[in-house]
C-alpha positions as YAML, in Angstrom:
chain: A
units: angstrom
residues:
- id: 1
  name: MET
  ca: [-50.50, -30.34, -66.31]
- id: 2
  name: GLN
  ca: [-49.95, -26.93, -64.26]
- id: 3
  name: PRO
  ca: [-46.93, -27.22, -61.56]
- id: 4
  name: GLU
  ca: [-48.02, -27.43, -58.20]
- id: 5
  name: ILE
  ca: [-46.23, -24.26, -56.92]
- id: 6
  name: GLN
  ca: [-44.32, -20.96, -59.28]
- id: 7
  name: PRO
  ca: [-40.79, -21.84, -60.43]
- id: 8
  name: ILE
  ca: [-38.10, -19.49, -57.92]
- id: 9
  name: GLY
  ca: [-37.35, -18.32, -61.22]
- id: 10
  name: LEU
  ca: [-40.22, -16.72, -62.37]
- id: 11
  name: ASP
  ca: [-40.94, -15.09, -58.31]
- id: 12
  name: VAL
  ca: [-37.12, -13.48, -58.97]
- id: 13
  name: THR
  ca: [-37.79, -11.84, -62.39]
- id: 14
  name: SER
  ca: [-40.53, -10.88, -61.37]
- id: 15
  name: THR
  ca: [-39.35, -8.84, -57.99]
- id: 16
  name: GLY
  ca: [-36.37, -8.05, -60.61]
- id: 17
  name: ARG
  ca: [-38.42, -6.50, -62.69]
- id: 18
  name: VAL
  ca: [-41.03, -4.66, -60.21]
- id: 19
  name: LEU
  ca: [-37.43, -2.97, -58.58]
- id: 20
  name: SER
  ca: [-35.59, -1.87, -61.44]
- id: 21
  name: ARG
  ca: [-38.81, -0.38, -62.39]
- id: 22
  name: ALA
  ca: [-39.37, 1.32, -58.94]
- id: 23
  name: PHE
  ca: [-35.17, 2.40, -58.64]
- id: 24
  name: ASN
  ca: [-35.57, 4.11, -62.30]
- id: 25
  name: ASP
  ca: [-38.79, 5.83, -60.70]
- id: 26
  name: ALA
  ca: [-36.67, 6.87, -57.86]
- id: 27
  name: LEU
  ca: [-33.63, 8.39, -60.27]
- id: 28
  name: VAL
  ca: [-36.36, 9.87, -62.88]
- id: 29
  name: ALA
  ca: [-37.92, 11.61, -59.40]
- id: 30
  name: ALA
  ca: [-34.57, 13.23, -58.84]
- id: 31
  name: GLY
  ca: [-33.77, 13.85, -62.72]
- id: 32
  name: GLY
  ca: [-31.97, 11.70, -63.71]
- id: 33
  name: SER
  ca: [-32.65, 7.70, -64.63]
- id: 34
  name: LEU
  ca: [-30.65, 4.15, -64.78]
- id: 35
  name: PRO
  ca: [-28.60, 4.54, -67.58]
- id: 36
  name: GLN
  ca: [-27.21, 7.52, -66.09]
- id: 37
  name: TRP
  ca: [-26.65, 6.17, -62.86]
- id: 38
  name: LEU
  ca: [-24.43, 3.46, -64.29]
- id: 39
  name: VAL
  ca: [-22.89, 5.70, -66.18]
- id: 40
  name: VAL
  ca: [-21.85, 7.75, -63.58]
- id: 41
  name: MET
  ca: [-20.85, 5.71, -61.03]
- id: 42
  name: ALA
  ca: [-18.62, 3.29, -63.72]
- id: 43
  name: LEU
  ca: [-16.91, 7.46, -63.58]
- id: 44
  name: LYS
  ca: [-17.35, 7.08, -60.12]
- id: 45
  name: ARG
  ca: [-15.21, 4.32, -59.08]
- id: 46
  name: GLY
  ca: [-12.38, 5.54, -61.40]
- id: 47
  name: GLU
  ca: [-11.89, 2.04, -62.90]
- id: 48
  name: HIS
  ca: [-13.31, 3.23, -66.12]
- id: 49
  name: ALA
  ca: [-12.80, 5.45, -68.46]
- id: 50
  name: MET
  ca: [-12.63, 4.72, -71.88]
- id: 51
  name: GLN
  ca: [-16.23, 4.42, -73.84]
- id: 52
  name: ARG
  ca: [-15.58, 0.01, -73.94]
- id: 53
  name: ASP
  ca: [-14.99, -0.51, -71.22]
- id: 54
  name: ILE
  ca: [-17.77, 1.09, -69.62]
- id: 55
  name: ALA
  ca: [-20.22, -0.57, -71.88]
- id: 56
  name: ALA
  ca: [-18.85, -3.91, -70.89]
- id: 57
  name: ALA
  ca: [-18.49, -3.01, -67.09]
- id: 58
  name: ILE
  ca: [-22.27, -1.47, -66.94]
- id: 59
  name: GLY
  ca: [-23.74, -4.94, -69.83]
- id: 60
  name: ILE
  ca: [-24.88, -2.91, -72.46]
- id: 61
  name: GLU
  ca: [-23.98, -2.61, -76.36]
- id: 62
  name: GLY
  ca: [-21.12, -0.23, -77.09]
- id: 63
  name: ALA
  ca: [-24.37, 1.64, -79.92]
- id: 64
  name: THR
  ca: [-26.51, 1.29, -76.65]
- id: 65
  name: LEU
  ca: [-23.41, 3.02, -74.70]
- id: 66
  name: THR
  ca: [-22.86, 5.17, -76.97]
- id: 67
  name: HIS
  ca: [-26.60, 6.75, -77.07]
- id: 68
  name: HIS
  ca: [-26.89, 7.33, -73.49]
- id: 69
  name: LEU
  ca: [-23.58, 9.46, -74.00]
- id: 70
  name: ASN
  ca: [-24.39, 11.81, -76.61]
- id: 71
  name: ARG
  ca: [-27.77, 12.65, -74.39]
- id: 72
  name: MET
  ca: [-25.47, 13.17, -71.41]
- id: 73
  name: GLU
  ca: [-23.00, 14.93, -73.09]
- id: 74
  name: ALA
  ca: [-25.51, 17.07, -74.75]
- id: 75
  name: ASP
  ca: [-26.77, 17.78, -71.51]
- id: 76
  name: GLY
  ca: [-23.78, 18.62, -69.85]
- id: 77
  name: LEU
  ca: [-23.05, 15.85, -68.13]
- id: 78
  name: VAL
  ca: [-19.63, 14.46, -69.79]
- id: 79
  name: ARG
  ca: [-17.41, 15.24, -71.66]
- id: 80
  name: ARG
  ca: [-15.99, 12.92, -74.17]
- id: 81
  name: GLU
  ca: [-12.08, 13.59, -76.21]
- id: 82
  name: ARG
  ca: [-10.52, 10.72, -79.01]
- id: 83
  name: VAL
  ca: [-7.51, 9.13, -77.65]
- id: 84
  name: ALA
  ca: [-4.40, 9.94, -79.54]
- id: 85
  name: GLY
  ca: [-3.35, 7.64, -82.22]
- id: 86
  name: ASP
  ca: [-6.90, 5.75, -81.69]
- id: 87
  name: ARG
  ca: [-9.47, 7.23, -83.55]
- id: 88
  name: ARG
  ca: [-12.03, 4.53, -82.51]
- id: 89
  name: SER
  ca: [-11.45, 4.92, -79.00]
- id: 90
  name: GLN
  ca: [-12.69, 7.85, -76.45]
- id: 91
  name: LEU
  ca: [-12.21, 8.51, -73.23]
- id: 92
  name: VAL
  ca: [-15.44, 10.02, -71.46]
- id: 93
  name: ALA
  ca: [-15.16, 12.20, -67.58]
- id: 94
  name: LEU
  ca: [-17.84, 13.33, -65.95]
- id: 95
  name: THR
  ca: [-18.89, 18.13, -66.33]
- id: 96
  name: PRO
  ca: [-18.89, 19.52, -63.04]
- id: 97
  name: ALA
  ca: [-22.90, 18.66, -64.12]
- id: 98
  name: GLY
  ca: [-22.79, 15.73, -64.31]
- id: 99
  name: GLU
  ca: [-20.79, 15.54, -60.61]
- id: 100
  name: ALA
  ca: [-24.06, 17.55, -59.22]
- id: 101
  name: LEU
  ca: [-26.15, 14.99, -60.53]
- id: 102
  name: PHE
  ca: [-24.41, 11.78, -59.47]
- id: 103
  name: ARG
  ca: [-25.06, 13.90, -55.63]
- id: 104
  name: THR
  ca: [-28.34, 14.31, -56.59]
- id: 105
  name: LEU
  ca: [-28.54, 10.37, -57.65]
- id: 106
  name: LEU
  ca: [-26.93, 9.13, -55.19]
- id: 107
  name: ALA
  ca: [-29.30, 10.55, -52.36]
- id: 108
  name: ALA
  ca: [-32.17, 9.20, -54.13]
- id: 109
  name: VAL
  ca: [-30.17, 5.77, -54.55]
- id: 110
  name: ILE
  ca: [-29.57, 5.57, -50.69]
- id: 111
  name: ALA
  ca: [-32.94, 6.67, -49.58]
- id: 112
  name: PHE
  ca: [-34.78, 3.32, -52.31]
- id: 113
  name: ASP
  ca: [-31.85, 1.02, -50.41]
- id: 114
  name: GLY
  ca: [-33.73, 2.19, -47.06]
- id: 115
  name: GLN
  ca: [-36.75, 1.36, -48.68]
- id: 116
  name: LEU
  ca: [-36.14, -1.82, -49.30]
- id: 117
  name: ARG
  ca: [-33.85, -2.89, -46.50]
- id: 118
  name: ALA
  ca: [-37.43, -1.62, -44.38]
- id: 119
  name: GLY
  ca: [-38.13, -4.69, -42.11]
- id: 120
  name: VAL
  ca: [-35.13, -6.70, -43.63]
- id: 121
  name: SER
  ca: [-32.23, -7.44, -40.79]
- id: 122
  name: ASP
  ca: [-28.68, -7.60, -41.27]
- id: 123
  name: ARG
  ca: [-29.24, -11.11, -40.79]
- id: 124
  name: GLU
  ca: [-32.04, -11.18, -43.15]
- id: 125
  name: LEU
  ca: [-30.51, -9.14, -45.40]
- id: 126
  name: ALA
  ca: [-27.51, -11.11, -45.73]
- id: 127
  name: THR
  ca: [-29.07, -14.93, -45.61]
- id: 128
  name: MET
  ca: [-31.01, -13.01, -49.38]
- id: 129
  name: ARG
  ca: [-27.36, -12.20, -50.40]
- id: 130
  name: ARG
  ca: [-26.06, -15.85, -50.42]
- id: 131
  name: LEU
  ca: [-29.27, -16.57, -51.73]
- id: 132
  name: LEU
  ca: [-29.50, -14.52, -54.49]
- id: 133
  name: ALA
  ca: [-25.45, -15.61, -55.23]
- id: 134
  name: ARG
  ca: [-26.68, -19.53, -55.03]
- id: 135
  name: LEU
  ca: [-29.50, -18.31, -57.67]
- id: 136
  name: ARG
  ca: [-26.71, -16.62, -60.01]
- id: 137
  name: ILE
  ca: [-24.65, -19.24, -60.19]
- id: 138
  name: ASN
  ca: [-27.07, -22.76, -60.28]
- id: 139
  name: ALA
  ca: [-28.38, -20.25, -62.72]
- id: 140
  name: SER
  ca: [-25.08, -20.16, -64.85]
- id: 141
  name: GLY
  ca: [-24.24, -23.82, -64.90]
- id: 142
  name: ARG
  ca: [-21.41, -23.40, -62.74]
- id: 143
  name: ASP
  ca: [-20.08, -24.45, -60.04]
- id: 144
  name: ALA
  ca: [-20.18, -22.96, -56.94]
- id: 145
  name: ALA
  ca: [-16.46, -24.76, -55.96]
- id: 146
  name: THR
  ca: [-15.11, -23.41, -59.08]
- id: 147
  name: ASP
  ca: [-16.26, -20.40, -58.26]
- id: 148
  name: ALA
  ca: [-15.66, -20.28, -54.77]
- id: 149
  name: ARG
  ca: [-11.61, -20.26, -55.99]
...
């Protein structure tokens, strides 16, 4: 027996894959990648400089972040230094080349966002944001009233 309509989760998942792939393609065309963008954004926000905090902020495992940071460091985009008295902790900072990459990728992100917003009104965008938030709450099993507090 097949459902009469496709479950909304499949629509959202499919859309997410398409958007993620297109976003990464736009970043690659600009000379970067999605992981690089996530790292430089975490650093530019200034909220995360410790390697483990960056991993948590962007939602990846520490080992995966280490791989990306090794590559970014080899490319001269970031520098890492050990925290005094804690051999396992490292601070991460953008280099001038990393700052330049940020500016380049930011332009690509803004252009991609403009492409996505084409034909979508501010009101529709606000409605979509509310609906997506509702789906995230529903998927997590949390109560919306609890989340509003």
